[in-house]
C-alpha positions as CSV (number, residue, x, y, z in Angstrom):
1,X,30.0,-27.9,-3.1
2,X,27.3,-30.1,-4.6
3,X,28.6,-32.8,-7.0
4,X,26.3,-31.4,-9.7
5,X,25.2,-27.8,-10.0
6,X,21.4,-27.2,-10.1
7,X,21.5,-24.7,-12.9
8,X,21.3,-25.2,-16.6
9,X,24.2,-26.6,-18.6
10,X,26.2,-27.4,-15.5
11,X,26.1,-23.9,-14.1
12,X,25.3,-23.0,-10.5
13,X,22.3,-20.8,-9.8
14,X,24.6,-18.1,-8.7
15,X,26.4,-18.3,-12.1
16,X,23.1,-18.1,-13.9
17,X,22.0,-15.0,-11.9
18,X,25.3,-13.2,-12.5
19,X,25.1,-14.0,-16.2
20,X,21.5,-12.7,-16.3
21,X,22.5,-9.5,-14.6
22,X,25.5,-9.0,-16.9
23,X,23.5,-9.4,-20.0
24,X,20.7,-7.0,-19.0
25,X,23.3,-4.4,-18.1
26,X,25.3,-4.8,-21.3
27,X,22.6,-5.3,-23.8
28,X,19.6,-3.7,-22.0
29,X,17.6,-6.8,-23.0
30,X,16.5,-9.7,-20.7
31,X,19.2,-12.4,-21.0
32,X,20.4,-10.6,-24.1
33,X,17.4,-11.7,-26.2
34,X,17.2,-9.5,-29.3
35,X,14.5,-11.5,-31.1
36,X,11.3,-13.1,-29.9
37,X,11.8,-16.1,-32.0
38,X,9.1,-18.3,-30.5
39,X,6.5,-15.6,-30.9
40,X,7.5,-14.9,-34.5
41,X,7.6,-18.6,-35.5
42,X,4.2,-19.6,-34.0
43,X,2.4,-16.7,-32.3
44,X,-0.7,-18.8,-31.5
45,X,1.4,-21.4,-29.7
46,X,3.3,-18.7,-27.8
47,X,0.1,-16.9,-26.6
48,X,-1.5,-20.2,-25.7
49,X,1.6,-21.1,-23.7
50,X,1.4,-17.9,-21.7
51,X,-2.4,-18.2,-21.2
52,X,-2.1,-21.7,-20.0
53,X,0.5,-20.9,-17.4
54,X,-1.3,-17.8,-16.2
55,X,-4.5,-19.7,-16.0
56,X,-2.9,-22.3,-13.9
57,X,-1.7,-19.6,-11.4
58,X,-5.2,-18.0,-11.2
59,X,-6.7,-21.5,-10.6
60,X,-4.1,-22.1,-7.9
61,X,-5.0,-18.9,-6.1
62,X,-8.8,-19.5,-6.3
63,X,-8.3,-23.0,-5.0
64,X,-5.9,-22.0,-2.2
65,X,-8.5,-19.4,-1.0
66,X,-10.6,-22.3,0.3
67,X,-7.7,-23.7,2.3
68,X,-7.0,-20.5,4.1
69,X,-8.6,-19.6,7.4
70,X,-7.8,-15.9,7.8
71,X,-10.7,-13.6,6.8
72,X,-8.1,-11.2,5.4
73,X,-7.3,-13.9,2.8
74,X,-10.8,-15.5,2.4
75,X,-12.9,-12.3,2.4
76,X,-10.9,-9.9,0.3
77,X,-8.3,-12.2,-1.4
78,X,-5.1,-11.0,0.3
79,X,-2.9,-13.5,-1.5
80,X,-1.2,-14.0,-4.8
81,X,1.0,-16.5,-6.6
82,X,3.8,-16.2,-9.1
83,X,6.0,-18.4,-11.2
84,X,9.7,-17.5,-11.4
85,X,12.8,-18.4,-13.5
86,X,15.6,-20.3,-11.8
87,X,17.2,-16.8,-11.2
88,X,14.1,-15.5,-9.5
89,X,12.5,-13.4,-12.2
90,X,8.7,-13.5,-12.4
91,X,7.3,-15.0,-15.6
92,X,3.5,-15.1,-15.0
93,X,1.4,-14.0,-12.0
94,X,-2.0,-14.7,-10.6
95,X,-4.6,-12.1,-9.6
96,X,-4.4,-10.6,-6.1
97,X,-2.0,-8.5,-4.1
98,X,0.5,-7.9,-6.9
99,X,2.7,-5.7,-4.7
100,X,4.3,-8.9,-3.5
101,X,5.3,-10.4,-6.9
102,X,8.7,-8.7,-7.1
103,X,9.3,-9.0,-3.3
104,X,9.3,-12.8,-3.7
105,X,11.8,-12.3,-6.6
106,X,14.2,-10.6,-4.3
107,X,13.8,-13.4,-1.8
108,X,14.8,-16.0,-4.4
109,X,17.8,-13.9,-5.4
110,X,18.8,-13.6,-1.7
111,X,18.9,-17.4,-1.4
112,X,20.9,-17.7,-4.6
113,X,23.4,-15.0,-3.6
114,X,23.8,-16.6,-0.1
115,X,24.5,-19.9,-1.9
116,X,21.7,-21.9,-0.5
117,X,22.5,-24.3,-3.3
118,X,25.3,-25.6,-1.2
119,X,23.9,-25.0,2.3
120,X,21.2,-25.7,3.4
121,X,20.7,-27.2,0.0
122,X,17.9,-26.9,-2.6
123,X,16.2,-30.2,-3.3
124,X,13.0,-31.4,-5.0
125,X,10.2,-31.1,-2.4
126,X,11.9,-28.5,-0.3
127,X,9.8,-25.6,1.2
128,X,11.2,-22.2,2.1
129,X,9.6,-19.4,4.2
130,X,10.4,-15.7,4.1
131,X,9.0,-12.6,5.8
132,X,12.2,-10.6,6.2
133,X,11.8,-7.1,4.7
134,X,15.6,-6.8,4.5
135,X,15.9,-9.6,1.9
136,X,12.8,-9.4,-0.1
137,X,9.5,-8.5,1.5
138,X,7.4,-5.4,2.4
139,X,6.9,-6.1,6.2
140,X,6.9,-9.1,8.5
141,X,3.1,-9.6,8.2
142,X,3.5,-10.6,4.5
143,X,4.6,-14.2,4.6
144,X,5.9,-16.0,1.6
145,X,6.2,-19.7,0.8
146,X,8.6,-20.6,-2.0
147,X,9.3,-24.0,-3.5
148,X,11.8,-25.0,-6.2
149,X,10.6,-26.7,-9.4
150,X,12.9,-29.4,-10.9
151,X,12.9,-31.2,-14.3
152,X,15.1,-34.2,-14.0
153,X,18.2,-32.9,-12.3
154,X,17.9,-29.2,-13.2
155,X,16.1,-26.5,-11.3
156,X,13.8,-24.9,-13.8
157,X,12.0,-22.4,-11.7
158,X,10.3,-21.5,-8.5
159,X,6.6,-21.2,-7.4
160,X,5.8,-18.6,-4.8
161,X,2.8,-17.6,-2.8
162,X,2.2,-14.8,-0.2
163,X,-0.6,-14.1,2.3
164,X,-1.1,-11.2,4.7
165,X,-1.2,-12.4,8.3
166,X,-3.3,-11.1,11.1
167,X,-0.5,-11.2,13.7
168,X,3.2,-12.1,13.6
169,X,4.0,-12.0,17.4
170,X,5.2,-8.4,17.5
171,X,5.4,-6.0,20.4
172,X,1.6,-5.7,20.3
173,X,-1.1,-7.6,18.6
174,X,-1.8,-6.5,15.0
175,X,-0.3,-6.4,11.5
176,X,0.9,-2.8,11.3
177,X,2.6,-2.1,14.6
178,X,2.8,1.7,15.1
179,X,4.8,1.2,18.3
180,X,7.7,-0.8,16.8
181,X,11.0,1.1,16.7
182,X,13.5,-1.7,16.0
183,X,13.7,-5.1,14.4
184,X,13.2,-6.8,17.7
185,X,9.7,-5.3,18.0
186,X,8.5,-6.5,14.6
187,X,7.6,-10.0,15.5
188,X,8.9,-13.4,14.3
189,X,11.4,-13.2,11.4
190,X,11.8,-16.0,9.0
191,X,14.7,-15.1,6.8
192,X,14.4,-17.4,3.8
193,X,14.3,-20.4,6.1
194,X,13.8,-24.0,4.9
195,X,10.8,-25.3,6.8
196,X,10.0,-28.5,5.0
197,X,11.0,-31.3,2.7
198,X,9.3,-33.9,0.5
199,X,6.4,-31.5,0.1
200,X,5.7,-31.5,3.8
201,X,6.2,-28.8,6.4
202,X,8.3,-30.0,9.3
203,X,6.6,-30.5,12.6
204,X,9.1,-28.5,14.5
205,X,8.3,-25.5,12.4
206,X,4.6,-25.8,13.1
207,X,5.3,-26.0,16.8
208,X,7.6,-22.9,16.7
209,X,5.1,-20.9,14.6
210,X,2.2,-21.7,16.9
211,X,4.2,-20.4,19.9
212,X,5.4,-17.3,18.0
213,X,2.1,-15.7,17.0
214,X,-1.2,-14.8,18.8
215,X,-3.4,-16.3,16.1
216,X,-1.8,-19.8,15.4
217,X,-4.9,-21.3,13.7
218,X,-4.9,-18.6,11.0
219,X,-1.1,-18.8,10.6
220,X,-1.1,-22.6,10.2
221,X,-3.9,-22.8,7.7
222,X,-2.5,-19.9,5.7
223,X,0.8,-21.8,5.4
224,X,-1.1,-24.8,4.1
225,X,-3.0,-22.5,1.7
226,X,0.3,-21.1,0.2
227,X,1.9,-24.5,-0.1
228,X,-1.2,-25.9,-1.8
229,X,-1.1,-23.2,-4.4
230,X,2.6,-23.6,-5.0
231,X,2.2,-27.4,-5.5
232,X,-0.6,-26.8,-8.0
233,X,1.7,-24.4,-9.9
234,X,4.5,-26.9,-9.9
235,X,2.2,-29.6,-11.3
236,X,1.0,-27.2,-14.0
237,X,4.6,-26.4,-15.0
238,X,5.5,-30.0,-15.3
239,X,2.4,-30.7,-17.3
240,X,3.4,-27.8,-19.6
241,X,6.8,-29.3,-20.1
242,X,5.4,-32.7,-20.9
243,X,3.2,-31.0,-23.5
244,X,5.5,-28.4,-25.0
245,X,9.0,-29.8,-24.2
246,X,11.8,-28.6,-21.9
247,X,13.6,-26.7,-24.6
248,X,10.5,-24.7,-25.5
249,X,9.9,-24.0,-21.8
250,X,13.4,-22.7,-21.3
251,X,13.3,-20.3,-24.2
252,X,9.7,-19.3,-23.6
253,X,10.1,-18.1,-20.0
254,X,12.9,-15.8,-21.1
255,X,11.1,-14.5,-24.1
256,X,8.0,-13.8,-22.1
257,X,10.0,-11.6,-19.7
258,X,11.7,-9.8,-22.5
259,X,8.4,-9.2,-24.2
260,X,7.1,-7.8,-20.9
261,X,10.0,-5.4,-20.8
262,X,9.3,-4.3,-24.4
263,X,5.6,-3.8,-23.6
264,X,6.5,-1.2,-21.0
265,X,8.7,0.7,-23.4
266,X,6.1,0.7,-26.1
267,X,3.4,1.8,-23.7
268,X,5.5,4.6,-22.3
269,X,6.3,5.9,-25.8
270,X,2.6,5.7,-26.6
271,X,1.2,7.4,-23.5
272,X,3.8,9.7,-22.0
273,X,5.9,12.6,-23.3
274,X,9.7,12.5,-22.8
275,X,10.8,14.8,-20.1
276,X,11.3,15.3,-16.4
277,X,8.3,14.7,-14.1
278,X,8.4,15.6,-10.4
279,X,6.0,15.4,-7.5
280,X,6.2,16.3,-3.8
281,X,4.6,14.3,-1.1
282,X,4.8,14.1,2.7
283,X,3.9,11.9,5.6
284,X,3.6,12.9,9.2
285,X,3.6,11.0,12.5
286,X,2.5,12.4,15.8
287,X,4.8,10.3,17.9
288,X,5.8,13.0,20.4
289,X,2.9,12.5,22.8
290,X,2.2,8.9,21.9
291,X,5.4,6.9,21.9
292,X,6.4,4.8,24.9
293,X,10.1,4.7,24.1
294,X,12.1,7.8,24.7
295,X,14.0,7.5,21.3
296,X,10.6,7.6,19.5
297,X,9.1,10.6,21.3
298,X,9.3,13.1,18.5
299,X,6.8,14.2,15.9
300,X,8.1,13.3,12.4
301,X,7.6,14.6,8.9
302,X,9.0,12.6,6.0
303,X,10.0,14.1,2.7
304,X,8.8,11.8,-0.2
305,X,10.1,13.5,-3.3
306,X,9.8,11.6,-6.6
307,X,11.4,12.3,-9.9
308,X,10.6,10.4,-13.1
309,X,12.6,10.8,-16.3
310,X,10.8,9.6,-19.4
311,X,13.3,8.9,-22.2
312,X,12.6,8.9,-25.9
313,X,13.2,5.1,-26.2
314,X,10.5,4.5,-23.5
315,X,12.9,4.0,-20.7
316,X,11.7,5.2,-17.3
317,X,14.1,6.4,-14.6
318,X,12.6,6.8,-11.1
319,X,14.4,8.4,-8.2
320,X,13.7,9.3,-4.6
321,X,16.7,11.6,-4.3
322,X,16.1,14.2,-1.6
323,X,14.3,11.7,0.8
324,X,15.1,12.4,4.4
325,X,16.6,9.9,6.8
326,X,15.1,6.8,8.6
327,X,14.1,7.0,12.2
328,X,12.9,5.2,15.3
329,X,9.5,4.4,13.9
330,X,8.1,1.5,11.8
331,X,7.7,3.4,8.5
332,X,11.2,2.6,7.2
333,X,11.2,1.0,3.8
334,X,13.6,-1.8,2.6
335,X,14.3,-2.4,-1.1
336,X,11.6,-5.0,-1.3
337,X,9.0,-2.6,-0.2
338,X,10.1,0.1,-2.6
339,X,10.3,-2.3,-5.6
340,X,6.9,-3.8,-4.7
341,X,5.2,-0.3,-4.6
342,X,6.7,0.7,-7.9
343,X,5.8,-2.6,-9.5
344,X,2.2,-2.8,-8.4
345,X,1.4,0.7,-9.6
346,X,3.2,0.3,-12.9
347,X,1.1,-2.8,-13.6
348,X,-2.1,-0.8,-12.9
349,X,-1.5,2.4,-14.7
350,X,0.6,1.5,-17.7
351,X,0.6,-2.2,-18.5
352,X,-2.7,-3.6,-17.4
353,X,-4.1,-6.1,-19.9
354,X,-0.7,-7.1,-21.2
355,X,1.9,-9.6,-20.0
356,X,2.6,-8.7,-16.4
357,X,5.9,-10.0,-15.2
358,X,9.4,-8.8,-14.2
359,X,9.9,-7.3,-17.6
360,X,8.3,-4.3,-16.1
361,X,10.9,-4.3,-13.3
362,X,13.8,-4.4,-15.9
363,X,12.2,-1.6,-17.9
364,X,12.7,0.9,-15.1
365,X,15.8,2.4,-13.6
366,X,15.6,3.0,-9.9
367,X,17.3,5.1,-7.3
368,X,16.6,4.6,-3.6
369,X,19.3,6.6,-1.9
370,X,21.3,4.8,0.8
371,X,20.8,6.2,4.3
372,X,17.3,7.5,3.6
373,X,13.9,6.1,4.7
374,X,13.7,4.6,1.3
375,X,16.9,2.5,1.8
376,X,18.2,2.8,5.4
377,X,20.9,0.2,5.1
378,X,20.3,-0.8,8.7
379,X,18.8,-4.2,9.4
380,X,18.1,-3.4,13.0
381,X,15.6,-0.7,12.4
382,X,11.9,-1.5,12.4
383,X,10.4,-2.1,9.0
384,X,7.1,-3.3,10.4
385,X,4.8,-0.7,8.8
386,X,6.7,0.7,5.7
387,X,3.3,1.5,4.2
388,X,3.3,4.6,6.3
389,X,5.8,6.1,3.8
390,X,5.3,3.8,0.8
391,X,1.6,4.6,0.2
392,X,1.9,8.4,0.1
393,X,5.3,8.2,-1.7
394,X,3.9,6.4,-4.7
395,X,1.1,8.9,-5.1
396,X,3.9,10.9,-6.8
397,X,4.3,8.1,-9.4
398,X,0.6,8.1,-10.2
399,X,0.5,11.9,-10.4
400,X,3.6,12.1,-12.6
401,X,2.3,9.5,-15.1
402,X,-1.1,11.3,-15.0
403,X,0.6,14.5,-16.3
404,X,1.9,12.5,-19.2
405,X,-1.4,10.8,-19.9
406,X,-3.2,14.1,-19.8
407,X,-0.7,15.6,-22.2
408,X,-1.1,12.8,-24.6
409,X,-4.9,13.1,-24.5
410,X,-5.7,10.1,-22.3
411,X,-7.9,12.2,-20.0
412,X,-9.9,9.2,-18.8
413,X,-6.7,7.6,-17.5
414,X,-5.7,10.5,-15.3
415,X,-5.7,9.8,-11.6
416,X,-4.1,12.4,-9.2
417,X,-3.8,9.9,-6.4
418,X,-5.6,7.6,-4.1
419,X,-6.9,7.3,-0.5
420,X,-4.5,6.3,2.3
421,X,-5.1,2.7,3.2
422,X,-4.6,3.6,6.9
423,X,-6.6,3.7,10.0
424,X,-6.3,-0.1,10.2
425,X,-7.8,-0.3,13.7
426,X,-5.9,-3.0,15.4
427,X,-5.3,-4.8,18.7
428,X,-7.0,-7.7,20.4
429,X,-8.2,-9.1,23.6
430,X,-9.5,-12.2,25.4
431,X,-13.1,-13.3,25.7
432,X,-14.2,-13.1,29.4
433,X,-17.5,-14.9,28.9
434,X,-19.4,-17.2,26.6
435,X,-18.6,-20.6,25.0
436,X,-15.0,-19.6,24.1
437,X,-14.1,-17.8,27.3
438,X,-10.4,-17.4,27.6
439,X,-9.8,-17.5,23.9
440,X,-7.9,-14.6,22.2
441,X,-9.4,-12.6,19.4
442,X,-7.6,-10.2,17.0
443,X,-8.7,-6.8,15.8
444,X,-7.5,-6.6,12.3
445,X,-10.3,-5.5,10.1
446,X,-9.1,-5.1,6.5
447,X,-11.7,-2.6,5.4
448,X,-8.6,-0.6,4.5
449,X,-8.7,-2.6,1.3
450,X,-11.5,-0.3,0.0
451,X,-10.5,3.3,-0.1
452,X,-11.5,6.2,-2.3
453,X,-9.7,6.6,-5.7
454,X,-8.9,10.0,-7.0
455,X,-11.0,11.6,-9.7
456,X,-10.0,11.5,-13.3
457,X,-10.1,14.4,-15.8
458,X,-13.5,13.3,-17.0
459,X,-15.3,11.7,-14.0
460,X,-15.6,11.4,-10.3
461,X,-13.3,9.0,-8.4
462,X,-14.3,5.5,-7.4
463,X,-16.0,5.3,-4.0
464,X,-14.8,2.9,-1.3
465,X,-13.2,0.5,-3.8
466,X,-9.5,1.0,-4.3
467,X,-6.2,0.1,-2.6
468,X,-2.9,0.8,-4.3
469,X,-1.5,-2.6,-3.3
470,X,-4.5,-4.7,-4.3
471,X,-6.2,-4.0,-7.7
472,X,-9.1,-6.2,-6.5
473,X,-10.0,-4.0,-3.6
474,X,-12.9,-4.9,-1.3
475,X,-14.2,-3.5,2.0
476,X,-15.5,-6.9,3.0
477,X,-18.6,-7.7,5.0
478,X,-19.2,-6.5,8.5
479,X,-20.4,-10.0,9.4
480,X,-17.1,-11.5,8.4
481,X,-15.0,-9.1,10.5
482,X,-17.3,-9.7,13.5
483,X,-17.0,-13.4,13.1
484,X,-13.3,-13.4,14.1
485,X,-13.1,-10.2,16.1
486,X,-16.3,-10.7,18.0
487,X,-15.0,-8.8,21.0
488,X,-15.7,-5.5,19.2
489,X,-19.1,-5.8,17.5
490,X,-20.1,-3.0,15.1
491,X,-22.7,-0.4,16.1
492,X,-22.7,1.2,12.6
493,X,-20.9,1.5,9.3
494,X,-22.1,4.2,7.0
495,X,-20.9,6.9,4.5
496,X,-18.7,9.5,6.1
497,X,-19.4,13.0,4.7
498,X,-16.8,15.6,3.6
499,X,-13.8,13.3,3.4
500,X,-13.3,13.1,-0.4
501,X,-11.3,15.7,-2.2
502,X,-13.2,18.6,-3.8
503,X,-13.1,19.5,-7.5
504,X,-14.9,19.7,-10.8
505,X,-14.8,15.9,-10.4
506,X,-14.7,14.8,-6.8
507,X,-12.5,12.1,-5.4
508,X,-13.9,8.8,-4.2
509,X,-15.8,8.9,-0.9
510,X,-15.7,6.4,1.9
511,X,-17.1,4.9,5.1
512,X,-16.8,5.4,8.8
513,X,-17.4,2.8,11.5
514,X,-18.4,2.6,15.2
515,X,-17.5,-0.4,17.3
516,X,-17.9,-1.2,21.0
517,X,-15.9,-3.5,23.2
518,X,-18.0,-6.4,24.5
519,X,-17.5,-9.8,26.3
520,X,-13.8,-9.2,26.7
521,X,-10.8,-8.3,28.9
522,X,-7.3,-7.1,28.4
523,X,-8.2,-5.3,25.2
524,X,-5.5,-3.4,23.3
525,X,-6.5,-0.8,20.7
526,X,-4.4,1.3,18.3
527,X,-4.4,2.7,14.8
528,X,-2.6,5.0,12.4
529,X,-3.1,7.3,9.5
530,X,-1.9,10.8,8.5
531,X,-3.0,13.8,10.6
532,X,-1.1,17.0,10.2
533,X,-0.1,16.7,6.6
534,X,-2.3,15.8,3.6
535,X,-1.6,12.3,2.4
536,X,0.2,12.2,-1.0
537,X,0.4,15.0,-3.5
538,X,-3.1,16.3,-3.2
539,X,-5.5,17.0,-6.1
540,X,-4.7,18.0,-9.7
541,X,-5.5,21.0,-11.9
542,X,-7.2,22.8,-9.0
543,X,-8.6,19.8,-7.2
544,X,-8.4,19.5,-3.5
545,X,-6.7,16.8,-1.4
546,X,-8.8,14.5,0.6
547,X,-9.4,15.0,4.3
548,X,-6.8,13.8,6.8
549,X,-7.5,11.3,9.5
550,X,-8.3,11.9,13.2
551,X,-9.0,9.8,16.3
552,X,-12.1,9.5,18.4
553,X,-12.9,7.1,21.2
554,X,-14.6,7.1,24.6
555,X,-13.9,5.2,27.8
556,X,-15.9,4.7,31.0
557,X,-19.1,5.2,29.1
558,X,-22.8,4.7,30.1
559,X,-23.5,2.5,27.1
560,X,-24.6,-0.4,29.2
561,X,-27.4,1.7,30.6
562,X,-28.2,3.1,27.1
563,X,-28.5,-0.4,25.6
564,X,-30.7,-1.6,28.5
565,X,-33.0,1.4,28.0
566,X,-32.9,1.2,24.2
567,X,-31.8,4.8,24.0
568,X,-30.0,6.4,21.0
569,X,-26.2,5.9,20.7
570,X,-23.6,7.2,18.2
571,X,-23.8,5.9,14.6
572,X,-21.0,7.9,13.3
573,X,-19.3,11.3,13.4
574,X,-20.7,13.2,10.5
575,X,-19.9,16.6,11.9
576,X,-17.0,16.6,14.4
577,X,-17.8,20.1,15.7
578,X,-21.3,18.8,16.7
579,X,-20.4,15.2,17.5
580,X,-22.8,12.4,18.2
581,X,-20.5,11.0,20.9
582,X,-21.0,14.2,22.8
583,X,-24.7,14.2,22.1
584,X,-25.6,10.7,23.1
585,X,-23.1,9.2,25.6
586,X,-21.4,10.1,28.8
587,X,-17.9,9.2,29.5
588,X,-14.3,10.2,28.9
589,X,-14.4,11.3,25.2
590,X,-11.1,11.7,23.5
591,X,-10.6,13.5,20.2
592,X,-7.2,13.8,18.6
593,X,-6.3,15.8,15.5
594,X,-4.1,13.0,14.3
595,X,-5.1,9.4,13.9
596,X,-1.9,7.8,15.0
597,X,-2.3,6.3,18.5
598,X,-0.1,4.0,20.4
599,X,-1.9,1.0,22.1
600,X,-4.3,1.8,24.9
601,X,-6.3,-0.4,27.1
602,X,-10.1,-0.6,26.7
603,X,-12.8,-2.4,28.6
604,X,-16.3,-3.5,28.0
605,X,-18.7,-0.7,26.8
606,X,-15.8,1.5,25.7
607,X,-16.5,2.7,22.1
608,X,-14.3,3.9,19.2
609,X,-14.7,5.5,15.8
610,X,-12.6,4.9,12.7
611,X,-12.8,6.7,9.3
612,X,-11.5,5.4,6.0
613,X,-9.9,7.6,3.4
614,X,-11.3,9.5,0.4
615,X,-9.5,10.3,-2.8
616,X,-8.2,13.6,-4.2
617,X,-10.3,15.7,-6.6
618,X,-9.7,17.1,-10.0
619,X,-10.3,20.6,-11.4
620,X,-11.9,23.7,-10.0
621,X,-14.8,23.0,-7.6
622,X,-16.7,26.1,-9.0
623,X,-17.0,24.2,-12.3
624,X,-18.8,21.2,-10.8
625,X,-22.2,20.6,-12.3
626,X,-25.2,21.4,-10.0
627,X,-26.8,18.1,-10.7
628,X,-23.7,16.4,-9.4
629,X,-23.8,18.6,-6.2
630,X,-27.4,17.7,-5.6
631,X,-26.6,14.0,-5.9
632,X,-23.6,14.4,-3.5
633,X,-26.0,16.0,-0.9
634,X,-28.7,13.3,-1.4
635,X,-26.1,10.5,-1.1
636,X,-24.5,12.1,2.1
637,X,-21.1,12.6,0.3
638,X,-21.0,16.3,1.4
639,X,-23.0,18.5,3.8
640,X,-24.7,21.7,2.8
641,X,-22.2,24.0,4.6
642,X,-19.3,22.5,2.7
643,X,-20.9,22.8,-0.7
644,X,-21.8,26.4,0.1
645,X,-18.3,27.4,1.2
646,X,-16.3,25.3,-1.4
647,X,-18.6,24.9,-4.4
648,X,-20.6,28.0,-4.0
649,X,-23.8,26.1,-4.1
650,X,-26.9,27.1,-2.1
651,X,-29.2,24.2,-1.3
652,X,-32.1,23.6,0.9
653,X,-33.5,20.3,2.3
654,X,-37.1,19.5,1.3
655,X,-38.4,17.3,4.1
656,X,-41.6,16.4,2.2
657,X,-39.7,15.0,-0.7
658,X,-36.7,13.8,1.3
659,X,-34.2,15.5,-1.0
660,X,-32.0,18.5,-1.5
661,X,-33.1,21.3,-3.8
662,X,-30.4,23.5,-5.4
663,X,-31.3,27.3,-5.6
664,X,-29.8,28.1,-9.0
665,X,-30.1,31.9,-8.8
666,X,-28.6,32.1,-5.3
667,X,-25.9,29.7,-6.4
668,X,-25.0,31.8,-9.5
669,X,-24.7,34.9,-7.2
670,X,-22.6,33.0,-4.6
671,X,-20.2,31.7,-7.2
672,X,-19.7,35.2,-8.6
673,X,-18.9,36.4,-5.0
674,X,-16.4,33.6,-4.6
675,X,-14.6,34.5,-7.8
676,X,-14.3,38.1,-6.7
677,X,-13.0,36.9,-3.3
678,X,-10.3,34.9,-5.0
679,X,-9.2,37.9,-6.9
680,X,-9.0,40.1,-3.8
681,X,-7.3,37.5,-1.5
682,X,-5.0,35.7,-3.9
683,X,-1.3,36.2,-4.0
684,X,0.9,36.4,-7.0
685,X,3.6,33.8,-7.3
686,X,6.2,36.3,-6.3
687,X,4.3,37.3,-3.1
688,X,3.8,33.6,-2.2
689,X,7.4,32.8,-2.8
690,X,8.6,35.7,-0.6
691,X,6.1,34.6,2.1
692,X,7.3,31.0,2.2
693,X,11.0,31.9,1.9
694,X,10.8,34.1,4.9
695,X,9.8,31.0,7.0
696,X,13.1,29.4,6.0
697,X,15.4,32.4,6.4
698,X,13.7,33.4,9.8
699,X,13.9,29.8,11.1
700,X,10.1,29.6,11.7
701,X,9.6,26.0,10.6
702,X,8.0,23.6,13.2
703,X,10.4,21.0,14.6
704,X,9.2,18.1,12.4
705,X,9.6,19.7,9.0
706,X,12.7,21.5,10.2
707,X,14.3,18.1,11.0
708,X,13.0,16.7,7.7
709,X,14.6,19.4,5.6
710,X,17.8,19.3,7.6
711,X,18.2,15.6,6.8
712,X,17.3,16.0,3.1
713,X,19.9,18.8,2.7
714,X,22.6,16.6,4.3
715,X,21.8,13.4,2.4
716,X,21.5,14.7,-1.1
717,X,23.8,17.0,-3.1
718,X,21.5,17.3,-6.1
719,X,18.3,17.9,-4.3
720,X,20.0,20.3,-1.8
721,X,21.5,22.3,-4.7
722,X,18.1,22.7,-6.4
723,X,16.5,23.6,-3.1
724,X,19.0,26.4,-2.4
725,X,18.8,27.7,-6.0
726,X,15.0,27.8,-6.0
727,X,14.9,29.7,-2.7
728,X,17.9,31.8,-3.6
729,X,19.9,30.7,-0.5
730,X,23.7,30.7,0.0
731,X,25.5,27.6,-1.3
732,X,26.5,26.7,2.3
733,X,23.0,27.2,3.7
734,X,22.0,24.5,6.2
735,X,19.1,24.2,8.5
736,X,19.7,23.3,12.2
737,X,17.4,21.5,14.5
738,X,17.2,23.4,17.8
């Protein structure tokens, strides 16, 4: 035991944490604060204090960007910083990937609960590193640097920074490893490890890290980036205390969090209607024909049910009761991942523009049922790509809140969901020629940071500009990605037609890319997205979900000859049934209905396609304005056959004017025909219910959903009870996997 405790008034950090948890549980207020005395006494000083600290964090992030080497950090800003209380609660945050703000909070609390204060000790100038999803992180690729902040002999807070790494030394190159099935596949784990002292990272850590990852330069400079930002935050806090006084600081940080909690409650009361909100979402994985490991060779379907209770006092209660079990894949989610997903969306759709801190976390009650994919309780599973479940799961949160916003009249705030930030084509290789022959390169383009956002109730969705985990989404420049993954130069990047969800207002559209392997050997390639199931909860009020992903590549091609003779080559895959690959090249062309693919070996002049995700639509497509359809056609968002079959629009291309012309009379007739077709072919609810129930009672479900429902029925009493009641099944009804 240390001679003097590090906490306030002679308490240990653990005692402070326990006191904080007890007060929030008993009084439902952060640290039992019932009055924002500093704000009431001098609101100008209070707001200036908050603004000065937040400004310091934003400055730290912008400065640290110039220290980083990884294009994922430099190009699209995949980092953020936060200031925490001694107990690990965020006070103010920078801009950036806010999904990681509360994950670092969990890491600090892990160290406190494990009594780091005694061993290995927490001293001024110490540096801690964490990327363990089981104690406060999303996945191993998100790496956190945390430093304590002291005033005299007391620990008064923590500064934390996180960046997303290109590679963490896992079973294959990359940052979302689809082939990981257990912890030992995920790459290097740093479980809240002390890696430095006296503001300097230890040499042995640098040596160890260099030998643990495939991209040591990026890793090392990103570590220096995070530490630089943390040190700037520490200096800003000490300057703040010199200016305002330690007593003011101690009271202020607690009031700021309590105010953040109250802001959420007030915003909920203002914008949502009390009640029970529910959404269903699913995620599939075509592992059966892809996985190397026998235990992973099964197609999966994951049940992602979300229920939100909105109470009259503004309290939110969020539950994933009914989720099915974890499995031998990398999509399992730890608590840090679940908290991060909830936190980042809450800050975007309810409390943007206000004080963003862990007050939002304390304003929401959570349930992540133990033994499910949302809380497996098994540290030996793989948590390497929890986004596979996390991203579609939290579309339910966005959709539920949108129902409330719509009901309150905030129609412009409605968003039924977002594109899946998947198809992160990954891998790597070794240059076989040129000035850097023998050097490794990594394939980790982060174009996934710019997906399509769902439509609102008054306008189309945002094109190629949204990621649920990064409010400052950006595709990045092709030239930047080629700079560090030069073994796969781009042949094209252009708008991909027919991928955004249809509706009165369409979802955001997106791009597709074509790249070719060049100057390289020992190239690994893989990627993942949804395939059989629509990602998320689909559209809203008649809107369609966005298109699912698929996989297209070609090996043993004649591209070398094509390039020499300057012949045409594929620039995309605008119409898969009439593909450019098949038209322009010879070779072994592979098309897969699902985009998940385990690593394969490629060689020079092999070529691959990747498609980013669109967003879901809103409203009946037959209500879409004709001028909007014309613009969609002119911009390449949709093709004429799709607008005919879905929107009932007849259009002809005018080559002289290089534009589409809508035939209004033919369109009017076509839409009338479609309305009559709907009347003839549609089912009543009762007919549809009987049709679907028969699949259950006759045991006609495919293996993956059958396994999913079997697990959900076994893991949840409440969800199982409602499932049986809705389908009028016996109380003891169970499904069995054959």
